[in-house]
N, C-alpha and C positions, 0 to 999 in steps of 0.2 A: 536530388528533390525539388521543386521548384515550390517555393513558400506558396505556391498559388494554384498549384495541380495538386485535385483528392488524392487523398493517400490511400493506397492501394495493398491491403494485409499479404501476407506473404511468407514464403516459407522465411524461417530464420527470424518470424518473429514470436515473443512471447506477451502477455495478457502478467500482470501483478497485480491482486485486489490487497491494499494496503491494509493488516485488521481490522475488519469491516465486523467487528465482536461486538457482543449484546451489550457489555460492558463502555466504549463508548457511543451507543447509539442511546434516543432520550430514555427517560430510567432507568440506565447504567450508572455503574457508581463512581464515571469518569466520564460524562456522557459530552460528546463534541453537541455542537448547538445544528439545530438541522443536520446534524451525520448522519438522519435516516436517509436522508436524502439523495444519500450517495448510491444505498443499493439499486433503483432504477436504472440513476443512468452507465452505475459497472453492468445492473443484469445485457442489457445492449449491449454492449462491445465485448461481453461471453459469450452471450448469442452469434454475434457475427465473428467470436474467434470459432465456437462448438463448431460452424455451418462447415467453416472450411477443416474444420480437424487439428488446430496449431493449439501450444503448448497455455494451461495457463498454470498458474505459480498466486496461492494464496499464505500471506504471515501470519501471523498471529504473536502478542504478547501472550506466555505459557510460562507464569512465573508459581512460584514456591510461595504459601502462606505467609513466608518471614523475606520477600522479597526487601533489596536493599531500597528499592525504589519508593515503596509505603512511606508513610510517617513515620510508623510506629521504631519504623528503621532508620530515622534519620532520613529518608527519601524526603521527595516535596509530593509527593503523590497522593493521594486514596489509592486504599485496598484495590485493585482492579483485574480482572482476565488471573485471576486464579485457578491453574490445572485442575482441568476435571469439572469445572462447576457453571452453572449455567449463562456466567458471565463470562464467560471467555471464547463458548462458544459461539462461533460466527452465526452471524442475521440472520431468521432465518426463509428471511427475505429471498437472499442472498439464491440465486440462481449458480451454482459451483459446476462446472459437467462435472462426471464423475473420473474424469481421471487427470484434475486439475490437485497436481501436487501441497501440499500443505508446507510447510515451514514455522516449523517454530522457533521463538525466539526469546531471551535472557530467563535461558531454563532453570539456571541454580542461586541458589539466591542471594550470589556477590556478585554479582554478573545483569547491567543494565545495558539494553540493545536495544536506541530508535530504528535500526536500519535492516534492514529484512537479509542486508549481508552479511554484518557483522554475527564472530561467531559460529555463523551455518556456514551450510554445504552448497547455499542457490550460484555463488560466480563456477562454482564447478559442475553446479547443474548445468548450467546453463552453456558454458563454454561444451560440454559435451556430446549437448544440446543442437550445433552449432548455430544457435540462439545469439544474436548480435543487434538487434532492435528491440526496446523493452519497453511496453505502453503500459503507464503506470498510474494508478491512482488510488482510494481512501481513504486512509484517517489515515490518521489528522494531517493539514498542510504544513502546521508549521514545527511539525515532531519526524512522524515516524517514512512522512511519503519526503520528504525535507530529505531527512537522514539515508532513506533509502534511494530519493534519485540521485543527492551526489556520491555516492559511494558510486553508485553505476556506473555513471560519470568515471568517475573514480577507475573503472578496472572495466573501460575502453570500450561500454555498452555505449550501442546510440540511442535515448530517454523521448522518448511521446511524451509528456505530463496532461492526464485526461480532466481538462479545465472543469469541465461538464461534471466531472464524480471527486471532486478533494471539500474539507472541509474544513476551517482551521478550529483551533480552541483557542485562538486571539486570549491568552491570559495577558498581554497587555492589547490594548488595540491597533490593530493592522498588522500582528504576527502574521498572519494567514500572506496579506499584501510581501510583505516585509519579505516572507520565504518564499515567494511565488517568482519574483524579483529575483531572485541568488541564485536558483534552479535556471531562470532562463539566462544568467550573466554566465553562468557555466557550461551553460552550450547543451539547455535539457528546450525540446518546444514544443510548445502549448497547444492541445490542441481540442475540437470536438471533435461530437460525436458528425453531425454533420458534413465535418470534411473524408471523413472517411468512402471510398468510391463505392455507391452503390454492387 
């Protein structure tokens, strides 16, 4: 793949939408600043994948009410994405295709997981589908996107980071930019929708 050439979607490609859930959007219990802008951005990629019948995966936090990441249990976050609540639902405007595969993570009280690969069968599903190149976007750049990309690369997948479809928490100013730098150093390639071939 030449750096300047358009990227053609092809067999072996998969899209992973990371944690685009209500609690991470404005008004949610753990809102990512401007997190809602990833929804229309991801929808463009989702439409392109749907038009070519290419697979889509959507990861989600699916926490019990007493999850270890919550402040009441000694964690650092307010309660969020509690399984079965409206906060844990995917953003209503996200156009996930009917065939999208949902990957739930951190679903037991004692296990935390920023990565969509941690404690899930995502890698096995991807390999079973002979999928090799992953387009990854969603929330948040400096946590679940970073860790999902890191694990995808460690598992041997090629990763295209959707730079126009991610937003950072930025607990410390610059966390998002540092996360992007880290993903690129590890081997991910940053792209935008305009880089795709028509």
